N, CA, C and O of each residue as an XYZ file, in Angstrom:
284
protein
N     -16.057     10.696     11.597
C     -14.676     10.345     11.827
C     -14.610      8.903     12.328
O     -15.336      8.518     13.246
N     -13.737      8.119     11.717
C     -13.603      6.712     12.074
C     -12.731      6.550     13.321
O     -11.758      7.277     13.516
N     -13.095      5.604     14.137
C     -12.364      5.332     15.357
C     -11.002      4.721     15.014
O     -10.917      3.866     14.132
N      -9.950      5.145     15.693
C      -8.601      4.688     15.372
C      -8.014      3.768     16.440
O      -7.117      2.978     16.144
N      -8.505      3.856     17.673
C      -8.005      3.017     18.765
C      -9.152      2.225     19.367
O     -10.251      2.748     19.554
N      -8.891      0.970     19.667
C      -9.927      0.077     20.181
C      -9.470     -0.575     21.480
O      -8.287     -0.859     21.669
N     -10.422     -0.804     22.362
C     -10.113     -1.498     23.610
C      -9.847     -2.970     23.310
O     -10.122     -3.447     22.209
N      -9.321     -3.671     24.280
C      -9.067     -5.098     24.127
C     -10.375     -5.839     23.865
O     -10.425     -6.729     23.016
N     -11.428     -5.480     24.585
C     -12.724     -6.138     24.403
C     -13.271     -5.893     23.002
O     -13.802     -6.814     22.380
N     -13.151     -4.673     22.496
C     -13.632     -4.360     21.150
C     -12.837     -5.123     20.091
O     -13.405     -5.632     19.125
N     -11.518     -5.196     20.283
C     -10.675     -5.936     19.338
C     -11.027     -7.419     19.356
O     -11.076     -8.060     18.306
N     -11.271     -7.961     20.533
C     -11.632     -9.377     20.659
C     -12.937     -9.666     19.918
O     -13.047    -10.666     19.208
N     -13.919     -8.790     20.088
C     -15.189     -8.980     19.384
C     -15.000     -8.889     17.872
O     -15.582     -9.676     17.126
N     -14.196     -7.939     17.420
C     -13.971     -7.753     15.985
C     -13.279     -8.964     15.361
O     -13.510     -9.286     14.196
N     -12.428     -9.634     16.145
C     -11.667    -10.778     15.632
C     -12.281    -12.122     16.008
O     -11.741    -13.174     15.664
N     -13.403    -12.087     16.712
C     -14.065    -13.312     17.190
C     -13.133    -14.153     18.057
O     -13.042    -15.371     17.904
N     -12.445    -13.473     18.967
C     -11.529    -14.131     19.896
C     -11.899    -13.756     21.314
O     -12.660    -12.816     21.542
N     -11.362    -14.489     22.257
C     -11.533    -14.169     23.663
C     -10.626    -12.998     24.035
O      -9.541    -12.841     23.476
N     -11.075    -12.188     24.971
C     -10.206    -11.089     25.410
C      -8.977    -11.647     26.120
O      -7.941    -10.984     26.177
N      -9.083    -12.858     26.660
C      -7.918    -13.495     27.295
C      -6.857    -13.828     26.247
O      -5.661    -13.730     26.523
N      -7.282    -14.213     25.063
C      -6.341    -14.494     23.978
C      -5.615    -13.223     23.580
O      -4.396    -13.224     23.409
N      -6.360    -12.144     23.433
C      -5.747    -10.855     23.076
C      -4.738    -10.450     24.149
O      -3.626    -10.036     23.825
N      -5.116    -10.566     25.419
C      -4.204    -10.204     26.509
C      -2.948    -11.074     26.513
O      -1.847    -10.575     26.748
N      -3.109    -12.372     26.254
C      -1.955    -13.272     26.205
C      -1.012    -12.873     25.078
O       0.205    -12.856     25.259
N      -1.572    -12.552     23.914
C      -0.749    -12.141     22.784
C      -0.035    -10.826     23.060
O       1.084    -10.623     22.587
N      -0.660     -9.932     23.815
C      -0.003     -8.678     24.189
C       1.200     -8.985     25.078
O       2.280     -8.430     24.878
N       1.012     -9.872     26.062
C       2.117    -10.251     26.959
C       3.239    -10.947     26.197
O       4.411    -10.796     26.540
N       2.884    -11.710     25.163
C       3.871    -12.419     24.353
C       4.476    -11.526     23.273
O       5.314    -11.968     22.486
N       4.045    -10.272     23.244
C       4.520     -9.272     22.274
C       4.179     -9.644     20.830
O       4.912     -9.287     19.908
N       3.071    -10.358     20.629
C       2.586    -10.682     19.289
C       1.716     -9.566     18.746
O       1.486     -9.481     17.539
N       1.228     -8.701     19.644
C       0.363     -7.595     19.265
C       0.957     -6.311     19.832
O       1.350     -6.258     20.998
N       1.017     -5.283     19.000
C       1.476     -3.970     19.449
C       0.293     -3.187     20.006
O      -0.799     -3.215     19.440
N       0.514     -2.496     21.108
C      -0.540     -1.701     21.720
C      -0.073     -0.276     21.957
O       1.113      0.041     21.874
N      -1.042      0.565     22.253
C      -0.799      1.951     22.636
C      -1.295      2.079     24.073
O      -2.389      1.615     24.394
N      -0.508      2.696     24.932
C      -0.917      2.885     26.313
C      -1.368      4.327     26.512
O      -0.646      5.274     26.201
N      -2.580      4.466     27.037
C      -3.110      5.790     27.378
C      -3.528      5.717     28.842
O      -4.555      5.131     29.181
N      -2.726      6.314     29.686
C      -2.975      6.186     31.120
C      -2.713      4.755     31.526
O      -1.612      4.243     31.325
N      -3.704      4.106     32.094
C      -3.550      2.709     32.488
C      -4.209      1.757     31.493
O      -4.241      0.548     31.723
N      -4.733      2.289     30.389
C      -5.439      1.463     29.396
C      -4.522      1.054     28.262
O      -3.686      1.836     27.809
N      -4.687     -0.177     27.809
C      -4.000     -0.672     26.626
C      -5.000     -0.648     25.484
O      -6.090     -1.209     25.597
N      -4.641     -0.008     24.399
C      -5.517      0.103     23.237
C      -4.803     -0.433     22.008
O      -3.577     -0.383     21.907
N      -5.595     -0.948     21.074
C      -5.050     -1.468     19.829
C      -5.414     -0.528     18.694
O      -6.553     -0.077     18.581
N      -4.442     -0.244     17.870
C      -4.685      0.606     16.705
C      -5.492     -0.173     15.673
O      -5.396     -1.398     15.594
N      -6.281      0.540     14.890
C      -7.097     -0.087     13.852
C      -6.216     -0.867     12.878
O      -6.621     -1.924     12.396
N      -5.019     -0.363     12.583
C      -4.111     -1.050     11.668
C      -3.671     -2.399     12.238
O      -3.489     -3.356     11.486
N      -3.500     -2.482     13.545
C      -3.096     -3.731     14.180
C      -4.224     -4.764     14.091
O      -3.970     -5.943     13.844
N      -5.450     -4.327     14.290
C      -6.599     -5.232     14.174
C      -6.743     -5.698     12.730
O      -7.032     -6.868     12.482
N      -6.544     -4.795     11.782
C      -6.615     -5.170     10.368
C      -5.517     -6.163     10.011
O      -5.752     -7.089      9.234
N      -4.317     -5.984     10.568
C      -3.212     -6.923     10.325
C      -3.578     -8.315     10.828
O      -3.346     -9.310     10.142
N      -4.146     -8.378     12.016
C      -4.549     -9.663     12.573
C      -5.672    -10.290     11.756
O      -5.692    -11.504     11.554
N      -6.601     -9.472     11.291
C      -7.708     -9.980     10.480
C      -7.189    -10.541      9.149
O      -7.689    -11.555      8.661
N      -6.184     -9.875      8.568
C      -5.609    -10.363      7.303
C      -4.954    -11.724      7.480
O      -4.974    -12.540      6.558
N      -4.372    -11.984      8.647
C      -3.718    -13.282      8.880
C      -4.749    -14.363      9.151
O      -4.418    -15.548      9.156
N      -6.003    -13.965      9.380
C      -7.070    -14.935      9.565
C      -7.170    -15.507     10.962
O      -7.752    -16.577     11.137
N      -6.624    -14.835     11.967
C      -6.647    -15.390     13.322
C      -8.054    -15.557     13.854
O      -8.298    -16.475     14.638
N      -8.972    -14.724     13.470
C     -10.328    -14.833     13.979
C     -11.197    -15.813     13.206
O     -12.341    -16.065     13.587
N     -10.668    -16.361     12.136
C     -11.458    -17.231     11.281
C     -11.055    -18.698     11.391
O     -11.642    -19.547     10.720
N     -10.073    -19.009     12.215
C      -9.598    -20.382     12.343
C     -10.626    -21.273     13.008
O     -11.430    -20.817     13.820
N     -10.593    -22.539     12.659
C     -11.467    -23.517     13.300
C     -11.021    -23.700     14.750
O      -9.830    -23.601     15.046
N     -11.954    -23.962     15.644
C     -11.578    -24.172     17.041
C     -10.595    -25.327     17.179
O     -10.741    -26.367     16.537
N      -9.596    -25.128     18.025
C      -8.598    -26.155     18.259
C      -8.783    -26.716     19.655
O      -9.458    -26.122     20.497
N      -8.176    -27.869     19.889
C      -8.253    -28.485     21.214
C      -7.616    -27.562     22.233
O      -6.562    -26.976     21.986
N      -8.257    -27.439     23.365
C      -7.734    -26.581     24.414
C      -6.611    -27.294     25.141
O      -6.635    -28.512     25.321
N      -5.635    -26.517     25.552
C      -4.547    -27.085     26.338
C      -4.429    -26.274     27.615
O      -5.071    -25.234     27.761
N      -3.628    -26.740     28.513
C      -3.437    -26.021     29.760
C      -4.107    -26.727     30.906
O      -4.420    -27.915     30.822
N      -4.325    -26.006     31.964
C      -4.839    -26.588     33.195
C      -6.201    -27.243     32.973
O      -6.446    -28.328     33.500
N      -7.069    -26.629     32.224
C      -8.404    -27.167     32.010
C      -8.368    -28.507     31.269
O      -9.259    -29.338     31.447
N      -7.345    -28.717     30.441
C      -7.262    -29.938     29.659
C      -6.579    -31.088     30.382
O      -6.557    -32.209     29.872
N      -6.023    -30.833     31.558
C      -5.299    -31.865     32.283
C      -6.205    -32.592     33.264
O      -7.141    -32.017     33.821
N      -5.910    -33.843     33.457
C      -6.609    -34.633     34.460
C      -5.700    -34.754     35.677
O      -4.624    -35.346     35.593
N      -6.121    -34.205     36.785
C      -5.311    -34.265     38.001
C      -5.779    -35.350     38.906
O      -5.211    -35.546     39.981
């Protein structure tokens, strides 16, 4: 039987993304999740949708945010 729900860490590995990126997209409502207790899980169809858009295959981009600023 194939697994149907994946943790954030598993989805991040499958898409070659950081788990922080996945969490940010969840907060921005770019990714639909399923809640089981206190855990957020991603359906296999959602991971496949993201893979089809090529989000995990993009070339690295310049980082922005606090780390990129000179204070």
